C-alpha positions as CSV (number, residue, x, y, z in Angstrom):
1,M,57.0,-50.1,26.8
2,K,56.3,-53.8,26.9
3,K,59.8,-54.5,28.2
4,N,59.5,-52.1,31.0
5,L,56.2,-53.6,32.1
6,I,57.7,-57.1,32.3
7,T,60.6,-55.8,34.2
8,V,58.4,-54.0,36.8
9,L,56.3,-57.2,37.1
10,I,59.4,-59.3,37.7
11,V,60.8,-56.9,40.3
12,L,57.5,-57.0,42.1
13,F,56.6,-60.6,41.8
14,V,59.9,-62.4,42.5
15,P,60.4,-61.0,46.2
16,I,56.7,-61.8,46.9
17,V,57.3,-65.4,45.7
18,A,60.5,-65.8,47.6
19,Y,59.0,-64.4,50.8
20,M,56.1,-66.9,50.5
21,A,58.6,-69.7,50.0
22,L,60.7,-68.8,52.9
23,T,58.0,-68.3,55.4
24,K,56.1,-71.4,54.5
25,S,56.2,-73.5,57.6
26,T,56.6,-77.3,57.3
27,A,56.2,-77.9,61.0
28,T,52.8,-79.0,62.4
29,T,51.2,-76.3,64.7
30,A,51.2,-77.4,68.3
31,K,47.9,-78.3,69.9
32,P,47.5,-79.1,73.6
33,T,46.7,-82.8,74.0
34,S,46.1,-85.4,76.7
35,E,49.4,-87.0,75.8
36,T,51.3,-84.1,77.3
37,V,49.9,-84.7,80.8
38,G,52.4,-86.4,83.1
39,K,55.2,-86.2,80.6
40,P,58.1,-83.9,80.3
41,Q,57.8,-81.4,77.4
42,V,60.1,-79.5,75.3
43,I,58.4,-76.3,73.7
44,K,60.5,-75.1,70.7
45,F,59.7,-71.6,69.4
46,T,61.1,-71.3,66.0
47,S,61.1,-69.5,62.6
48,S,61.7,-70.7,59.2
49,M,63.9,-67.6,58.4
50,C,66.2,-67.9,61.4
51,L,69.7,-69.5,61.0
52,D,70.0,-70.4,64.6
53,C,66.6,-72.2,64.4
54,Q,67.7,-74.2,61.4
55,K,70.8,-75.2,63.4
56,M,68.6,-76.3,66.5
57,N,66.3,-78.1,64.0
58,K,69.3,-80.3,62.9
59,V,70.4,-80.9,66.5
60,F,66.8,-82.0,67.3
61,K,66.6,-84.3,64.2
62,E,69.8,-85.9,65.4
63,I,69.1,-86.5,69.1
64,F,65.4,-86.4,69.7
65,P,64.4,-89.7,68.2
66,K,65.6,-91.6,71.2
67,Y,63.5,-89.4,73.5
68,E,60.2,-89.6,71.4
69,S,58.6,-92.1,73.7
70,T,59.4,-90.2,76.9
71,I,59.4,-86.6,76.1
72,V,56.7,-84.5,74.2
73,L,58.1,-82.1,71.7
74,T,56.0,-79.2,70.7
75,E,57.3,-76.9,67.9
76,I,55.7,-73.4,67.6
77,P,56.5,-71.5,64.5
78,V,56.3,-67.8,65.6
79,Q,55.4,-66.6,62.1
80,D,52.2,-68.8,62.0
81,S,49.8,-66.5,63.8
82,N,46.9,-68.3,65.4
83,S,45.3,-68.1,68.9
84,F,47.3,-71.1,70.4
85,N,50.6,-69.9,69.1
86,N,50.1,-66.4,70.2
87,S,49.0,-67.4,73.7
88,Q,52.0,-69.6,74.0
89,I,54.4,-66.8,72.8
90,E,52.9,-64.5,75.4
91,K,52.7,-67.1,78.2
92,Y,56.5,-67.8,77.9
93,N,57.3,-64.2,77.0
94,V,59.2,-65.1,73.8
95,T,61.0,-62.2,72.4
96,L,63.7,-64.1,70.2
97,V,64.0,-67.3,68.5
98,P,65.0,-70.0,68.9
99,T,63.7,-70.2,72.4
100,I,63.5,-73.6,74.0
101,I,61.4,-74.3,77.2
102,L,62.0,-77.5,79.1
103,I,59.0,-78.5,81.3
104,D,59.2,-81.5,83.8
105,S,56.4,-84.1,84.2
106,N,54.9,-82.0,87.0
107,G,54.4,-79.1,84.5
108,K,57.2,-76.9,86.1
109,M,59.5,-75.0,83.8
110,V,63.0,-76.2,84.6
111,K,65.1,-74.6,81.8
112,R,64.7,-71.7,79.3
113,I,67.3,-71.7,76.4
114,E,67.5,-68.7,74.2
115,G,69.7,-69.1,71.0
116,A,71.5,-72.0,69.5
117,I,73.4,-74.5,71.8
118,E,75.7,-77.4,71.0
119,K,74.3,-80.9,70.4
120,A,76.0,-82.3,73.5
121,E,74.6,-79.6,75.8
122,M,71.0,-80.1,74.5
123,E,71.3,-83.9,74.9
124,S,72.4,-83.4,78.6
125,Y,69.4,-81.2,79.3
126,L,67.1,-83.8,77.7
127,E,68.8,-86.6,79.7
128,G,68.1,-84.7,83.0
129,L,64.4,-83.9,82.1
130,K,62.2,-86.1,84.2
């Protein structure tokens, strides 16, 4: 009886802990700030459980440091439900992740990327963002 109870608890407990560990977001939630005004922006909609998102995170870690001073990067984890994230998801009609929105310094959306792309292609889009 005791062995069965332990087995049932493990079967129920392990998936819950695994889910919590996988969905825990390490990204900071995006907040609109005055630093985004007049600068080009990259809004990246992502999820911690998405393989293509993880690929794009690696791409951004490699190429974005040289653009940090000129382009504002906003990462929005779609699994973190709050009013700002939900409004941005609705505003940009995000239905899959990763979705990357490129906005010029005038606030006009110039490019929408859905899915993972290669490092060189992403870098060329960032180079052209003014």
